[in-house]
C-alpha positions, 0 to 999 in steps of 0.5 A, a space after each residue: 132425571 128431576 133431582 139435582 145434581 150437584 155441581 162439580 166445578 162450584 168453590 164454597 164461599 163459605 157460610 153467609 152467616 154464622 151456621 151451626 151444622 149438628 150431624 147425627 150419625 149411629 155410631 163411630 165405629 170404623 165403617 165408611 159413613 162414619 170414616 167419611 164424616 170424620 175427614 169432612 166434618 173437619 173440612 167444614 168447620 175450617 171454612 167457617 161453620 160451627 160444626 158439631 156431632 152428636 152419636 148415638 151408640 156405642 160401635 167399636 168403642 166409638 174410635 172415631 170421637 177421639 179424632 174428631 175431638 182432636 180436630 176441635 169438633 165437640 162430640 156428644 153422647 145422647 143414647 137411644 139403645 131403641 127406637 121403641 124407647 121413646 123416652 130416649 128420644 124424646 131426652 135426644 131432641 131435647 138434647 138437640 134443641 139445647 144445641 141450637 143448630 141452625 141444620 141437622 145433618 143425619 147418616 145412618 138409621 137411627 140418626 135419620 129417623 131422630 132427625 126427622 122427629 127434631 125437625 118437627 120440634 125444632 123447625 130446624 133444616 134437616 137433611 140426610 145422607 143415603 150411605 147405602 142402598 138397602 131397601 125393605 124386602 119383607 116383615 122383618 124388624 130390618 125391613 120395617 125400620 127401613 120403612 120407616 126410616 123411607 117415609 121419615 125422609 119423604 115427608 120431614 127431611 128437607 133435602 137426601 144426598 144420594 151417592 150415586 145415580 143406583 142410590 138416586 133410583 133405589 131412593 126413587 123406589 122406595 117412594 121418595 121424590 126426586 125434588 129433594 134428592 141431590 146427586 153427590 159422590 163423597 170425597 177423599 183426602 188425597 194428600 195420604 197418598 201425595 206424602 212420602 210414604 212411611 214406609 217404602 215398598 219393599 219394606 212393606 212387603 218385607 214385613 208382611 213376608 211377602 216377595 219383592 217381585 210378587 203380583 201383588 193384589 190386596 182388599 181393603 173391607 171390613 170382612 163381612 159377607 156382604 163384601 165378598 171377600 171370600 170371592 176373591 179367596 176363592 178365585 186365589 187358586 186359579 189365579 195363582 196357576 196362571 200367575 205363580 208367585 200372585 199374592 192377595 193382602 186382605 186388610 181389615 177386621 170383622 165377623 169373617 176373619 175366622 171363617 176367611 182363615 178357613 177357607 184359607 187354609 182349606 185351599 192350601 192358599 196360607 203361602 198365598 194369602 196374607 189376612 192382617 187384620 186392621 191396619 193405620 197405614 193402608 196408604 203405604 200397604 196400597 203403594 206397595 201393591 200392584 192392583 186392588 180388588 173389592 168384590 162387593 156384593 152391595 155397595 153405594 159409593 165404597 170410598 176404599 175404591 176412590 183411595 185406591 184409585 188415589 194411590 195410583 192402583 188400577 182397581 177390579 170391582 164388582 159392577 153394583 151399585 154405584 162402581 159403575 159411576 166411580 169407573 169405566 171398565 176397561 180404563 181405570 180396571 174392570 167391573 165384574 158381575 157380582 158373585 161371579 168367582 170365574 169372572 172375578 179371577 179373569 178380571 185380576 190375571 188380564 192386569 196382572 199379566 199385562 203390565 203396560 194395561 196395569 200402569 195405564 189404567 192405575 194413571 187412569 185411576 189416579 187422575 179420575 181421583 184427582 177430577 172428581 172425589 177430592 174431599 175439598 170439591 165435595 165440601 164445597 158443594 155440600 156447603 152450597 146445599 147447607 147455605 141454601 137450605 138454612 137461607 131458605 130457612 131464615 128468611 121464613 121466619 
C-alpha cells in the first residue's frame, strides 16, 4: 500500500510556530463527524494550536457549537444552502480569508468542496477527513455531488484522512491518488468510561424498568435505516426464546424511531425492548449492559464501537467498512455479515449464553481501546500532519 499510515506511537510536541487551524464542517448536530470534531478540537487547542470552527448549515440546532464555545473555541456561521449558490460560496471564502488560517481542515461534503475552492484563492494547505464510505452510483443529485467532492479531493486538497483501510480502498476506487492519503483512525476520550458512574448499574436498570438479572444488550445509534437497528429488533424473538429475560436497550433518536416502535409492538416485544431516545449518560448506560451490538449496513469507523470497547463490553457488529480494522472476530466479540438476522442473533446468543467468553472478550475490547483508540494519540498523530503541511507551505513562500 502506497498510502501513508500514521504512526501509532508518535507523541506530538505541539506546533513549531503559532498555527491557526480552521475546521470546516457542514453542521454541528449529533452525527459522528460532529462529535469527533467537538472532542478533538479542544485537545488541539490544549497542545498549542489556535483552533477555530466554521459551520455552513443549521443541523439539529447545531447543538455542538455551545460545547465548542465553552471550550474557548470560536464558532463562525457562514451560510451555504446550496452549492450552486455562488454568492454564498464567495461570501464564505471571503469570510475564511478574513480569519487568516494557516491550514483548512474540512469535514463532510459541502465543507470539502468549499475548502477546495478556498485553497485556490487563499493559498493555504488544505486537508479533509472522509467520515463516510459513500461512493457515487448513478446520476442523481447525491451522486453528482459526490463526484464533485471527489474531484476536489483529487485536485485541490493536499492531504486526505481515511479512517480505515476500507476507507482508503474506497478513496482509491474514486480516483484519489494514494500519495495524498493517510490512514488514521478516530480517537475517543476514555475518561468518561474510567470515572465513577453517576449512577450504578442497579440504578440505571431500575430507572428503565430492566430486571437486575436480565442479560442486557445495548445499541447506540442515530436511528436511520442504514444503522440496521430494525435487524437487531427482528433478531430479538430468536434471542429471547433461547435466552429468556434478555432485554435490548436502544439509545438514540432519528427518523426511524416511530417505525421501530411499531415493529416492537408488532413482534410483541414491548417487555423485551426499550427505546430511550437520545441520552447524555451513554457511559453509564453502557456499563449497565452485558454486550454491545451495532448491526450497521454501512459505516466507515463508528466511534460508538470504540466507546463500547472503552466500557469493557464485548461487541457484535456487522463486518462492513472499517469494523474489521477495529476488532477481531472471536477476540473482542464477533463480526457478522450485514443484513443477516439469523447470524446476528446467533452471535449475540453465543456471548449471552457464555459468561466466561463474554468477560474475556470485554477485557480484550477494553485493552484494544486503550492501545489504539485514545483521543490523545489521535490528536498527536494529526498534529504531525498539520506541522508537515504548514512547514512545507511556509518554506515555499
